[in-house]
VMD Tcl script that builds the backbone (N, CA, C; Angstrom):
set m [mol new atoms 531]
animate dup $m
set s [atomselect $m all]
$s set {name element resname resid chain x y z} {
  {N N MET 1 A 0.942 -41.202 -31.626}
  {CA C MET 1 A -0.542 -42.397 -31.911}
  {C C MET 1 A -1.348 -41.372 -31.258}
  {N N SER 2 A -2.789 -40.946 -32.165}
  {CA C SER 2 A -4.060 -40.328 -31.598}
  {C C SER 2 A -4.761 -40.791 -31.554}
  {N N THR 3 A -5.505 -40.596 -29.967}
  {CA C THR 3 A -6.609 -40.973 -29.864}
  {C C THR 3 A -7.860 -40.497 -30.245}
  {N N VAL 4 A -9.136 -41.002 -31.049}
  {CA C VAL 4 A -9.700 -40.710 -31.359}
  {C C VAL 4 A -11.005 -40.826 -29.811}
  {N N LEU 5 A -11.737 -39.862 -30.375}
  {CA C LEU 5 A -12.878 -39.866 -29.224}
  {C C LEU 5 A -14.258 -40.734 -30.109}
  {N N THR 6 A -15.127 -41.132 -30.103}
  {CA C THR 6 A -15.754 -42.140 -30.046}
  {C C THR 6 A -17.174 -40.896 -29.984}
  {N N HIS 7 A -18.342 -41.117 -30.633}
  {CA C HIS 7 A -19.521 -40.468 -30.840}
  {C C HIS 7 A -20.034 -40.139 -29.457}
  {N N ARG 8 A -20.146 -41.470 -28.737}
  {CA C ARG 8 A -20.518 -41.474 -27.479}
  {C C ARG 8 A -19.529 -40.897 -26.688}
  {N N GLU 9 A -18.347 -40.929 -26.374}
  {CA C GLU 9 A -17.649 -40.852 -25.535}
  {C C GLU 9 A -17.481 -38.831 -25.649}
  {N N ARG 10 A -17.655 -38.323 -27.178}
  {CA C ARG 10 A -17.907 -36.922 -27.058}
  {C C ARG 10 A -18.982 -36.257 -26.601}
  {N N TRP 11 A -20.295 -37.279 -26.717}
  {CA C TRP 11 A -21.105 -36.528 -26.157}
  {C C TRP 11 A -21.137 -36.622 -24.510}
  {N N ALA 12 A -20.486 -37.480 -23.817}
  {CA C ALA 12 A -20.523 -37.602 -22.704}
  {C C ALA 12 A -19.471 -36.570 -21.970}
  {N N LEU 13 A -18.519 -36.398 -22.755}
  {CA C LEU 13 A -17.797 -35.123 -22.271}
  {C C LEU 13 A -18.067 -33.790 -22.907}
  {N N SER 14 A -19.124 -33.594 -23.744}
  {CA C SER 14 A -19.411 -32.556 -23.865}
  {C C SER 14 A -20.541 -32.487 -22.669}
  {N N LEU 15 A -21.306 -32.775 -22.152}
  {CA C LEU 15 A -22.550 -33.028 -21.297}
  {C C LEU 15 A -21.461 -32.713 -20.025}
  {N N SER 16 A -20.763 -33.595 -19.594}
  {CA C SER 16 A -20.154 -33.288 -18.247}
  {C C SER 16 A -19.412 -31.668 -18.110}
  {N N LEU 17 A -18.774 -31.496 -19.259}
  {CA C LEU 17 A -18.382 -29.898 -19.623}
  {C C LEU 17 A -19.353 -28.766 -19.218}
  {N N ALA 18 A -20.651 -29.052 -19.929}
  {CA C ALA 18 A -21.828 -28.408 -19.680}
  {C C ALA 18 A -22.394 -28.234 -18.433}
  {N N VAL 19 A -22.443 -29.331 -17.963}
  {CA C VAL 19 A -22.545 -29.256 -16.260}
  {C C VAL 19 A -21.923 -28.685 -15.258}
  {N N PHE 20 A -20.527 -29.062 -15.935}
  {CA C PHE 20 A -19.648 -28.373 -14.598}
  {C C PHE 20 A -19.397 -26.873 -14.857}
  {N N PHE 21 A -19.568 -26.279 -16.168}
  {CA C PHE 21 A -20.012 -24.749 -16.723}
  {C C PHE 21 A -21.261 -24.272 -15.957}
  {N N GLY 22 A -22.010 -25.177 -16.030}
  {CA C GLY 22 A -23.771 -24.393 -15.771}
  {C C GLY 22 A -23.586 -23.909 -14.392}
  {N N ILE 23 A -22.735 -25.184 -13.778}
  {CA C ILE 23 A -22.545 -25.037 -11.648}
  {C C ILE 23 A -21.898 -24.508 -11.246}
  {N N GLN 24 A -20.718 -23.738 -12.118}
  {CA C GLN 24 A -19.865 -22.771 -12.207}
  {C C GLN 24 A -20.709 -21.386 -12.150}
  {N N ALA 25 A -21.240 -21.400 -13.469}
  {CA C ALA 25 A -22.305 -19.860 -13.776}
  {C C ALA 25 A -23.369 -19.935 -12.701}
  {N N MET 26 A -23.711 -20.814 -12.034}
  {CA C MET 26 A -25.148 -20.471 -11.135}
  {C C MET 26 A -24.580 -20.413 -9.830}
  {N N GLN 27 A -23.359 -20.645 -9.513}
  {CA C GLN 27 A -22.772 -20.528 -7.602}
  {C C GLN 27 A -22.596 -19.050 -7.318}
  {N N LEU 28 A -22.246 -18.126 -8.040}
  {CA C LEU 28 A -22.497 -16.788 -7.712}
  {C C LEU 28 A -23.925 -16.384 -7.398}
  {N N PRO 29 A -24.605 -16.248 -8.055}
  {CA C PRO 29 A -26.308 -15.525 -7.895}
  {C C PRO 29 A -26.882 -16.635 -7.052}
  {N N LEU 30 A -26.406 -17.941 -6.828}
  {CA C LEU 30 A -27.198 -18.681 -5.898}
  {C C LEU 30 A -26.616 -18.335 -4.375}
  {N N SER 31 A -25.460 -17.970 -4.082}
  {CA C SER 31 A -25.076 -18.012 -2.965}
  {C C SER 31 A -24.443 -16.397 -2.666}
  {N N LEU 32 A -25.278 -15.819 -3.228}
  {CA C LEU 32 A -25.747 -14.370 -3.358}
  {C C LEU 32 A -27.164 -14.363 -2.394}
  {N N PHE 33 A -27.825 -15.076 -3.256}
  {CA C PHE 33 A -29.492 -15.337 -2.878}
  {C C PHE 33 A -29.364 -16.121 -1.230}
  {N N PHE 34 A -28.487 -17.068 -1.198}
  {CA C PHE 34 A -28.685 -17.267 0.344}
  {C C PHE 34 A -28.139 -17.001 1.532}
  {N N GLY 35 A -26.820 -15.964 0.645}
  {CA C GLY 35 A -25.928 -15.392 1.845}
  {C C GLY 35 A -24.954 -16.497 2.593}
  {N N LYS 36 A -24.330 -17.563 1.587}
  {CA C LYS 36 A -23.249 -18.210 2.313}
  {C C LYS 36 A -22.734 -19.107 1.081}
  {N N ASP 37 A -21.760 -19.791 1.229}
  {CA C ASP 37 A -20.931 -20.607 -0.311}
  {C C ASP 37 A -21.619 -21.372 0.152}
  {N N LEU 38 A -21.695 -22.459 -1.515}
  {CA C LEU 38 A -22.592 -23.823 -1.395}
  {C C LEU 38 A -21.120 -24.348 -2.027}
  {N N TRP 39 A -20.975 -24.874 -0.944}
  {CA C TRP 39 A -19.367 -25.848 -0.608}
  {C C TRP 39 A -19.802 -27.174 -1.922}
  {N N PRO 40 A -19.119 -27.814 -2.582}
  {CA C PRO 40 A -17.671 -27.295 -2.647}
  {C C PRO 40 A -17.797 -25.874 -3.509}
  {N N PHE 41 A -18.739 -25.735 -4.089}
  {CA C PHE 41 A -18.500 -24.552 -4.832}
  {C C PHE 41 A -18.404 -23.331 -4.446}
  {N N ALA 42 A -17.335 -22.656 -3.842}
  {CA C ALA 42 A -17.145 -21.693 -3.252}
  {C C ALA 42 A -16.561 -20.431 -3.873}
  {N N PRO 43 A -17.268 -19.355 -4.345}
  {CA C PRO 43 A -17.083 -18.142 -5.172}
  {C C PRO 43 A -16.276 -17.285 -4.040}
  {N N TYR 44 A -16.383 -17.613 -2.733}
  {CA C TYR 44 A -15.865 -16.481 -1.719}
  {C C TYR 44 A -16.635 -15.245 -1.557}
  {N N ILE 45 A -17.791 -15.781 -0.680}
  {CA C ILE 45 A -18.667 -14.922 -0.555}
  {C C ILE 45 A -18.204 -13.545 0.516}
  {N N MET 46 A -16.788 -13.775 1.157}
  {CA C MET 46 A -16.652 -12.766 1.679}
  {C C MET 46 A -16.096 -11.024 1.042}
  {N N PHE 47 A -16.390 -11.710 -0.324}
  {CA C PHE 47 A -15.910 -10.246 -1.305}
  {C C PHE 47 A -17.055 -10.366 -2.003}
  {N N SER 48 A -18.226 -10.959 -1.588}
  {CA C SER 48 A -19.836 -10.238 -2.074}
  {C C SER 48 A -20.776 -9.729 -1.822}
  {N N TYR 49 A -20.218 -8.845 -0.183}
  {CA C TYR 49 A -20.878 -7.792 0.121}
  {C C TYR 49 A -20.028 -6.978 0.192}
  {N N LEU 50 A -20.569 -5.585 0.709}
  {CA C LEU 50 A -20.252 -4.090 1.441}
  {C C LEU 50 A -20.056 -4.263 3.088}
  {N N GLN 51 A -19.006 -3.764 3.273}
  {CA C GLN 51 A -18.957 -3.557 4.560}
  {C C GLN 51 A -19.865 -2.575 4.865}
  {N N PRO 52 A -20.022 -2.327 6.589}
  {CA C PRO 52 A -21.065 -1.193 6.787}
  {C C PRO 52 A -20.120 -0.309 7.160}
  {N N ALA 53 A -20.629 0.939 6.868}
  {CA C ALA 53 A -20.119 2.147 6.845}
  {C C ALA 53 A -19.650 2.875 8.139}
  {N N ARG 54 A -20.000 1.888 9.405}
  {CA C ARG 54 A -19.532 2.331 10.506}
  {C C ARG 54 A -18.987 0.716 11.215}
  {N N MET 55 A -17.535 0.626 11.762}
  {CA C MET 55 A -17.286 -0.703 12.171}
  {C C MET 55 A -16.634 -0.353 13.518}
  {N N ARG 56 A -16.910 -1.069 14.152}
  {CA C ARG 56 A -16.446 -1.066 15.696}
  {C C ARG 56 A -15.126 -2.732 15.928}
  {N N ARG 57 A -13.548 -2.142 15.694}
  {CA C ARG 57 A -12.592 -2.817 16.087}
  {C C ARG 57 A -11.866 -2.667 16.916}
  {N N PRO 58 A -11.081 -3.887 17.057}
  {CA C PRO 58 A -10.291 -3.983 17.651}
  {C C PRO 58 A -8.646 -3.044 17.508}
  {N N HIS 59 A -8.414 -2.461 18.503}
  {CA C HIS 59 A -6.832 -1.567 18.115}
  {C C HIS 59 A -5.610 -2.141 18.981}
  {N N VAL 60 A -4.790 -1.744 19.144}
  {CA C VAL 60 A -3.494 -1.795 20.184}
  {C C VAL 60 A -2.474 -0.822 20.086}
  {N N VAL 61 A -2.758 -0.016 21.358}
  {CA C VAL 61 A -1.667 1.331 21.749}
  {C C VAL 61 A -0.582 0.784 21.892}
  {N N LEU 62 A 0.356 0.673 22.021}
  {CA C LEU 62 A 1.891 0.679 21.820}
  {C C LEU 62 A 2.050 1.779 22.693}
  {N N HIS 63 A 3.345 1.568 23.735}
  {CA C HIS 63 A 4.095 2.721 24.240}
  {C C HIS 63 A 5.663 2.278 24.695}
  {N N ASP 64 A 6.043 3.357 24.145}
  {CA C ASP 64 A 7.788 2.758 24.106}
  {C C ASP 64 A 8.325 3.531 25.006}
  {N N SER 65 A 9.930 3.268 25.483}
  {CA C SER 65 A 9.798 3.860 26.963}
  {C C SER 65 A 10.911 5.302 26.130}
  {N N SER 66 A 10.332 5.968 25.178}
  {CA C SER 66 A 10.986 7.475 24.614}
  {C C SER 66 A 9.935 8.184 24.815}
  {N N GLY 67 A 8.362 7.555 25.411}
  {CA C GLY 67 A 7.520 8.070 26.146}
  {C C GLY 67 A 6.177 8.266 24.898}
  {N N ARG 68 A 6.471 7.970 23.589}
  {CA C ARG 68 A 5.550 8.041 22.306}
  {C C ARG 68 A 4.811 7.152 22.472}
  {N N SER 69 A 3.327 7.072 21.894}
  {CA C SER 69 A 2.431 5.665 21.545}
  {C C SER 69 A 1.993 5.847 20.265}
  {N N GLN 70 A 1.461 4.905 19.937}
  {CA C GLN 70 A 1.189 4.396 18.415}
  {C C GLN 70 A 0.151 3.807 18.481}
  {N N LEU 71 A -0.761 3.702 17.619}
  {CA C LEU 71 A -2.036 3.094 17.630}
  {C C LEU 71 A -2.250 2.435 16.402}
  {N N VAL 72 A -2.141 1.124 16.603}
  {CA C VAL 72 A -1.714 -0.384 15.795}
  {C C VAL 72 A -3.247 -1.193 15.305}
  {N N GLU 73 A -3.148 -2.074 14.042}
  {CA C GLU 73 A -4.176 -2.433 13.745}
  {C C GLU 73 A -3.640 -3.720 14.513}
  {N N PRO 74 A -4.560 -4.773 14.877}
  {CA C PRO 74 A -3.829 -5.986 15.444}
  {C C PRO 74 A -3.042 -6.838 14.775}
  {N N GLY 75 A -2.642 -6.802 12.800}
  {CA C GLY 75 A -1.957 -7.387 12.220}
  {C C GLY 75 A -0.644 -6.948 12.532}
  {N N HIS 76 A -0.127 -5.958 13.348}
  {CA C HIS 76 A 0.996 -5.637 13.224}
  {C C HIS 76 A 1.676 -6.013 14.696}
  {N N VAL 77 A 0.628 -6.428 15.662}
  {CA C VAL 77 A 1.616 -7.112 16.860}
  {C C VAL 77 A 1.467 -8.398 16.815}
  {N N LEU 78 A 0.703 -8.903 15.873}
  {CA C LEU 78 A 0.817 -10.550 15.964}
  {C C LEU 78 A 1.078 -11.309 14.533}
  {N N PRO 79 A 1.938 -11.984 14.459}
  {CA C PRO 79 A 2.402 -12.460 13.192}
  {C C PRO 79 A 2.075 -13.443 12.368}
  {N N ILE 80 A 0.212 -13.087 12.044}
  {CA C ILE 80 A -0.305 -14.103 11.755}
  {C C ILE 80 A -1.332 -13.235 10.234}
  {N N GLU 81 A -2.143 -13.456 9.321}
  {CA C GLU 81 A -3.233 -12.884 8.820}
  {C C GLU 81 A -3.189 -11.933 9.365}
  {N N PHE 82 A -3.459 -10.768 8.592}
  {CA C PHE 82 A -4.294 -9.402 9.208}
  {C C PHE 82 A -5.191 -9.479 9.849}
  {N N PHE 83 A -6.714 -10.431 9.312}
  {CA C PHE 83 A -7.875 -10.648 9.165}
  {C C PHE 83 A -7.826 -11.427 9.998}
  {N N ARG 84 A -7.233 -12.595 10.475}
  {CA C ARG 84 A -6.992 -13.981 11.505}
  {C C ARG 84 A -6.563 -12.423 12.798}
  {N N ALA 85 A -5.772 -12.113 13.069}
  {CA C ALA 85 A -5.346 -11.347 13.991}
  {C C ALA 85 A -6.685 -10.706 14.649}
  {N N ASN 86 A -7.732 -9.799 13.459}
  {CA C ASN 86 A -8.270 -9.027 14.380}
  {C C ASN 86 A -9.432 -9.823 15.292}
  {N N VAL 87 A -9.828 -11.018 14.776}
  {CA C VAL 87 A -10.817 -11.703 15.243}
  {C C VAL 87 A -9.983 -12.752 16.377}
  {N N LEU 88 A -9.134 -12.927 16.523}
  {CA C LEU 88 A -8.366 -13.236 17.663}
  {C C LEU 88 A -7.991 -12.354 18.631}
  {N N LEU 89 A -7.561 -11.000 18.303}
  {CA C LEU 89 A -7.845 -10.182 19.542}
  {C C LEU 89 A -9.071 -9.695 20.214}
  {N N ARG 90 A -10.634 -10.077 19.057}
  {CA C ARG 90 A -11.501 -9.469 19.814}
  {C C ARG 90 A -12.268 -10.527 20.611}
  {N N SER 91 A -11.354 -12.257 19.790}
  {CA C SER 91 A -12.185 -12.821 20.966}
  {C C SER 91 A -11.620 -13.287 22.324}
  {N N ILE 92 A -9.938 -12.282 22.499}
  {CA C ILE 92 A -9.298 -12.694 23.688}
  {C C ILE 92 A -9.907 -11.807 24.575}
  {N N TYR 93 A -9.816 -10.519 24.219}
  {CA C TYR 93 A -9.931 -9.238 24.691}
  {C C TYR 93 A -11.177 -9.286 25.158}
  {N N SER 94 A -12.348 -9.832 24.971}
  {CA C SER 94 A -13.849 -10.029 25.141}
  {C C SER 94 A -14.202 -9.419 26.497}
  {N N PRO 95 A -15.139 -8.999 27.158}
  {CA C PRO 95 A -15.200 -8.829 28.683}
  {C C PRO 95 A -15.734 -10.251 28.859}
  {N N GLN 96 A -16.123 -11.027 28.587}
  {CA C GLN 96 A -16.821 -12.392 29.070}
  {C C GLN 96 A -14.972 -13.155 29.402}
  {N N SER 97 A -14.283 -13.119 28.469}
  {CA C SER 97 A -12.943 -13.919 28.325}
  {C C SER 97 A -12.140 -14.035 29.951}
  {N N ASP 98 A -11.616 -15.046 29.997}
  {CA C ASP 98 A -10.924 -15.463 30.899}
  {C C ASP 98 A -9.436 -14.564 31.133}
  {N N PRO 99 A -9.106 -13.919 32.097}
  {CA C PRO 99 A -8.058 -12.874 32.010}
  {C C PRO 99 A -6.593 -13.406 31.885}
  {N N ARG 100 A -6.656 -14.789 32.198}
  {CA C ARG 100 A -5.445 -15.740 31.830}
  {C C ARG 100 A -5.024 -15.290 30.528}
  {N N PRO 101 A -5.973 -15.360 29.422}
  {CA C PRO 101 A -5.306 -16.126 28.161}
  {C C PRO 101 A -4.697 -14.681 27.808}
  {N N LYS 102 A -5.574 -13.576 28.574}
  {CA C LYS 102 A -4.955 -12.280 28.531}
  {C C LYS 102 A -3.952 -11.265 28.518}
  {N N VAL 103 A -3.559 -11.606 29.956}
  {CA C VAL 103 A -2.056 -11.839 30.094}
  {C C VAL 103 A -1.058 -12.368 29.707}
  {N N GLU 104 A -1.470 -13.625 29.367}
  {CA C GLU 104 A -0.174 -14.302 28.010}
  {C C GLU 104 A 0.069 -14.072 26.987}
  {N N LEU 105 A -1.025 -13.404 25.993}
  {CA C LEU 105 A -0.930 -12.978 24.712}
  {C C LEU 105 A 0.253 -11.643 25.154}
  {N N ALA 106 A -0.197 -10.774 25.638}
  {CA C ALA 106 A -0.372 -9.369 26.131}
  {C C ALA 106 A 1.398 -9.466 25.946}
  {N N ARG 107 A 1.541 -10.393 26.593}
  {CA C ARG 107 A 3.543 -10.838 27.479}
  {C C ARG 107 A 4.499 -11.165 26.284}
  {N N ALA 108 A 3.226 -12.265 25.725}
  {CA C ALA 108 A 3.928 -12.710 24.527}
  {C C ALA 108 A 4.163 -11.865 23.154}
  {N N ILE 109 A 3.209 -10.684 22.940}
  {CA C ILE 109 A 3.053 -9.583 22.387}
  {C C ILE 109 A 4.761 -8.993 22.381}
  {N N LEU 110 A 4.711 -8.324 23.374}
  {CA C LEU 110 A 5.528 -7.327 23.831}
  {C C LEU 110 A 7.230 -7.889 23.938}
  {N N THR 111 A 7.229 -9.834 24.094}
  {CA C THR 111 A 8.229 -10.075 23.991}
  {C C THR 111 A 8.853 -10.389 22.673}
  {N N ARG 112 A 7.355 -10.776 21.773}
  {CA C ARG 112 A 7.969 -10.731 20.715}
  {C C ARG 112 A 8.803 -9.521 19.680}
  {N N LEU 113 A 7.820 -8.660 20.173}
  {CA C LEU 113 A 8.045 -7.259 19.448}
  {C C LEU 113 A 9.243 -6.614 19.686}
  {N N ARG 114 A 9.599 -6.626 20.947}
  {CA C ARG 114 A 10.969 -6.256 21.365}
  {C C ARG 114 A 12.306 -7.238 20.508}
  {N N GLN 115 A 12.500 -8.538 21.123}
  {CA C GLN 115 A 13.028 -9.773 20.376}
  {C C GLN 115 A 13.026 -10.157 18.903}
  {N N ALA 116 A 12.067 -9.908 18.520}
  {CA C ALA 116 A 12.204 -10.811 17.258}
  {C C ALA 116 A 10.963 -10.011 16.324}
  {N N PRO 117 A 10.902 -8.779 15.844}
  {CA C PRO 117 A 9.925 -8.201 15.141}
  {C C PRO 117 A 10.078 -8.696 13.768}
  {N N TRP 118 A 8.678 -8.952 13.208}
  {CA C TRP 118 A 9.032 -9.593 11.577}
  {C C TRP 118 A 8.833 -8.992 10.323}
  {N N ASP 119 A 8.820 -9.416 9.604}
  {CA C ASP 119 A 8.830 -8.205 7.861}
  {C C ASP 119 A 7.455 -8.645 7.568}
  {N N ALA 120 A 7.237 -7.634 6.961}
  {CA C ALA 120 A 5.800 -8.392 6.162}
  {C C ALA 120 A 5.895 -9.754 5.085}
  {N N PHE 121 A 4.911 -10.595 4.820}
  {CA C PHE 121 A 5.189 -11.339 3.878}
  {C C PHE 121 A 3.535 -11.436 3.729}
  {N N ASP 122 A 3.247 -11.684 2.293}
  {CA C ASP 122 A 1.846 -12.033 1.939}
  {C C ASP 122 A 0.882 -11.405 2.458}
  {N N GLU 123 A 0.016 -12.337 3.679}
  {CA C GLU 123 A -1.171 -11.296 4.128}
  {C C GLU 123 A -0.553 -11.474 5.658}
  {N N VAL 124 A 0.504 -11.421 6.094}
  {CA C VAL 124 A 1.108 -10.965 7.120}
  {C C VAL 124 A 1.881 -9.356 6.929}
  {N N TRP 125 A 1.178 -8.528 7.819}
  {CA C TRP 125 A 1.604 -7.066 7.745}
  {C C TRP 125 A 2.865 -7.780 8.798}
  {N N ALA 126 A 4.068 -6.545 8.849}
  {CA C ALA 126 A 5.208 -6.133 9.489}
  {C C ALA 126 A 4.938 -5.759 10.981}
  {N N ALA 127 A 6.063 -6.333 11.888}
  {CA C ALA 127 A 5.330 -5.813 13.311}
  {C C ALA 127 A 5.854 -4.445 13.288}
  {N N ALA 128 A 4.837 -3.715 14.268}
  {CA C ALA 128 A 5.190 -2.272 14.892}
  {C C ALA 128 A 6.736 -2.329 15.344}
  {N N ARG 129 A 7.182 -1.435 15.090}
  {CA C ARG 129 A 8.551 -0.729 15.443}
  {C C ARG 129 A 8.145 0.259 16.249}
  {N N PRO 130 A 9.157 0.369 17.191}
  {CA C PRO 130 A 9.361 1.738 18.453}
  {C C PRO 130 A 9.946 2.677 17.511}
  {N N SER 131 A 10.277 3.916 18.344}
  {CA C SER 131 A 11.089 4.837 18.161}
  {C C SER 131 A 12.229 4.332 18.014}
  {N N PRO 132 A 13.046 5.179 17.102}
  {CA C PRO 132 A 14.578 4.701 17.206}
  {C C PRO 132 A 15.292 4.895 18.813}
  {N N GLY 133 A 15.869 3.687 18.691}
  {CA C GLY 133 A 16.566 3.593 19.843}
  {C C GLY 133 A 15.694 3.243 21.129}
  {N N ALA 134 A 14.228 3.006 21.099}
  {CA C ALA 134 A 13.542 2.728 22.445}
  {C C ALA 134 A 13.225 1.506 22.206}
  {N N THR 135 A 12.311 0.809 23.423}
  {CA C THR 135 A 11.833 -0.185 22.888}
  {C C THR 135 A 10.398 -0.122 23.384}
  {N N PHE 136 A 9.479 -1.035 23.401}
  {CA C PHE 136 A 7.455 -1.108 23.491}
  {C C PHE 136 A 8.004 -1.486 25.099}
  {N N THR 137 A 7.513 -0.851 25.870}
  {CA C THR 137 A 7.316 -1.196 27.363}
  {C C THR 137 A 6.077 -1.601 27.792}
  {N N ARG 138 A 5.052 -0.829 27.024}
  {CA C ARG 138 A 3.481 -1.162 27.579}
  {C C ARG 138 A 2.592 -1.042 26.352}
  {N N LEU 139 A 1.643 -1.978 26.385}
  {CA C LEU 139 A 0.302 -2.268 25.712}
  {C C LEU 139 A -0.871 -2.167 26.070}
  {N N GLU 140 A -1.940 -1.490 25.489}
  {CA C GLU 140 A -3.088 -1.357 25.620}
  {C C GLU 140 A -3.978 -1.647 24.363}
  {N N VAL 141 A -5.062 -2.676 24.870}
  {CA C VAL 141 A -5.918 -3.331 23.810}
  {C C VAL 141 A -7.286 -2.328 24.037}
  {N N THR 142 A -7.791 -1.728 23.000}
  {CA C THR 142 A -8.583 -0.858 23.448}
  {C C THR 142 A -9.878 -1.333 21.785}
  {N N PHE 143 A -10.797 -0.369 21.434}
  {CA C PHE 143 A -11.842 -0.816 20.560}
  {C C PHE 143 A -12.009 0.548 19.795}
  {N N CYS 144 A -12.046 0.586 18.174}
  {CA C CYS 144 A -11.960 1.922 17.949}
  {C C CYS 144 A -13.178 2.154 16.671}
  {N N GLU 145 A -14.046 3.076 16.744}
  {CA C GLU 145 A -14.972 2.780 15.627}
  {C C GLU 145 A -14.511 3.449 14.193}
  {N N TRP 146 A -14.774 3.067 13.249}
  {CA C TRP 146 A -14.369 3.653 12.201}
  {C C TRP 146 A -16.104 4.568 11.451}
  {N N ASP 147 A -15.754 5.317 11.153}
  {CA C ASP 147 A -17.169 5.701 10.640}
  {C C ASP 147 A -16.599 6.107 8.898}
  {N N PHE 148 A -16.444 5.475 7.802}
  {CA C PHE 148 A -16.404 5.615 6.850}
  {C C PHE 148 A -16.962 6.657 6.208}
  {N N THR 149 A -18.150 7.054 6.419}
  {CA C THR 149 A -19.065 8.307 5.824}
  {C C THR 149 A -18.274 9.687 5.953}
  {N N GLN 150 A -16.933 9.676 6.770}
  {CA C GLN 150 A -16.381 10.702 7.474}
  {C C GLN 150 A -15.080 10.883 6.801}
  {N N TYR 151 A -14.712 9.922 5.946}
  {CA C TYR 151 A -13.443 9.686 5.223}
  {C C TYR 151 A -13.538 10.534 3.469}
  {N N ARG 152 A -12.713 11.003 3.643}
  {CA C ARG 152 A -12.415 11.795 2.337}
  {C C ARG 152 A -11.021 11.671 1.974}
  {N N TYR 153 A -10.770 11.298 0.270}
  {CA C TYR 153 A -9.744 10.476 0.419}
  {C C TYR 153 A -8.763 11.251 -0.276}
  {N N GLY 154 A -7.542 10.897 0.141}
  {CA C GLY 154 A -6.215 11.885 0.364}
  {C C GLY 154 A -6.421 12.741 1.978}
  {N N ALA 155 A -7.378 12.505 2.991}
  {CA C ALA 155 A -7.108 12.956 3.591}
  {C C ALA 155 A -6.711 12.191 4.640}
  {N N ASP 156 A -6.330 12.730 5.802}
  {CA C ASP 156 A -5.924 12.244 7.333}
  {C C ASP 156 A -6.907 11.412 7.965}
  {N N TYR 157 A -7.183 10.374 8.378}
  {CA C TYR 157 A -8.439 10.091 8.746}
  {C C TYR 157 A -8.474 8.817 10.200}
  {N N SER 158 A -8.623 9.629 11.245}
  {CA C SER 158 A -8.677 8.339 12.075}
  {C C SER 158 A -9.951 7.990 13.022}
  {N N PRO 159 A -9.754 7.006 13.764}
  {CA C PRO 159 A -10.948 6.107 14.325}
  {C C PRO 159 A -11.464 7.095 15.395}
  {N N GLU 160 A -12.281 7.188 15.915}
  {CA C GLU 160 A -12.850 7.424 17.383}
  {C C GLU 160 A -12.573 5.936 18.150}
  {N N CYS 161 A -11.624 5.897 19.459}
  {CA C CYS 161 A -11.572 5.148 20.291}
  {C C CYS 161 A -12.008 5.077 21.858}
  {N N GLU 162 A -12.392 4.135 22.155}
  {CA C GLU 162 A -12.792 3.991 23.128}
  {C C GLU 162 A -11.469 3.652 24.615}
  {N N PRO 163 A -11.984 3.962 25.824}
  {CA C PRO 163 A -11.072 3.697 26.911}
  {C C PRO 163 A -10.273 2.418 26.711}
  {N N PRO 164 A -9.164 1.811 27.252}
  {CA C PRO 164 A -8.294 0.742 26.841}
  {C C PRO 164 A -9.478 -0.697 27.995}
  {N N VAL 165 A -9.650 -1.714 27.268}
  {CA C VAL 165 A -10.357 -2.690 28.064}
  {C C VAL 165 A -9.305 -3.427 28.636}
  {N N PHE 166 A -7.973 -3.623 28.155}
  {CA C PHE 166 A -6.594 -3.634 29.225}
  {C C PHE 166 A -5.615 -3.331 28.819}
  {N N SER 167 A -4.894 -3.509 30.190}
  {CA C SER 167 A -3.161 -2.948 29.914}
  {C C SER 167 A -2.399 -4.141 30.416}
  {N N TYR 168 A -1.156 -3.774 29.688}
  {CA C TYR 168 A 0.081 -4.585 30.095}
  {C C TYR 168 A 1.145 -3.858 30.387}
  {N N PRO 169 A 2.238 -4.052 31.028}
  {CA C PRO 169 A 1.628 -4.462 32.439}
  {C C PRO 169 A 0.560 -3.184 32.476}
  {N N SER 170 A -0.214 -3.837 33.719}
  {CA C SER 170 A -1.278 -3.302 34.512}
  {C C SER 170 A -0.869 -1.919 35.304}
  {N N ILE 171 A -1.311 -0.554 35.017}
  {CA C ILE 171 A -1.289 0.424 35.794}
  {C C ILE 171 A -2.753 0.966 36.123}
  {N N GLU 172 A -2.393 1.620 37.775}
  {CA C GLU 172 A -3.624 1.803 38.260}
  {C C GLU 172 A -3.993 3.057 37.515}
  {N N ARG 173 A -5.468 2.950 37.350}
  {CA C ARG 173 A -6.134 4.005 36.418}
  {C C ARG 173 A -6.675 4.867 37.862}
  {N N SER 174 A -6.828 6.340 37.804}
  {CA C SER 174 A -7.862 7.378 38.551}
  {C C SER 174 A -8.880 7.070 38.077}
  {N N PRO 175 A -10.015 7.341 39.081}
  {CA C PRO 175 A -11.184 7.140 38.498}
  {C C PRO 175 A -11.643 8.967 37.477}
  {N N HIS 176 A -12.146 9.085 36.557}
  {CA C HIS 176 A -12.581 10.491 36.219}
  {C C HIS 176 A -13.438 10.770 36.857}
  {N N PRO 177 A -13.256 12.440 36.966}
  {CA C PRO 177 A -14.395 13.168 37.991}
  {C C PRO 177 A -15.759 13.576 37.148}
}
mol reanalyze $m
mol bondsrecalc $m
mol representation Tube
mol addrep $m
């Protein structure tokens, strides 16, 4: 059994499709002009702009029982999407935040890295791993500045890191002369 559309139904369907595709075609230029998504038509504005050439981001320095240290991105110490891990660390370890969640999160991170490291899946990065035969003993949260104007394709590049804003377990630091 075939269905034949009447002239009026074909006209309504054509008009509906034209309006739908017209809105789809206009959403990107409009969202770029206004600088935000036009819900419910979201073209993912997060991909519609360039990152600045210099970025300040949180990082974690992990120390293991063999005496080695490694600087890692937040996505390697939290089993959540890498872009959410960055925001979470930035908000919890900001100078204005309550110290209790800082200690609780650091304790949870070290415990999870020691007992149940995870593998990468989708947008979740794999857990950082200590040196062979070692375990993580301490972590520090620091902020590092990435200057992408200094990056050269194929060359090693490291960010400039500030002194740690938090250490767990805490250690006494001697003041610098």
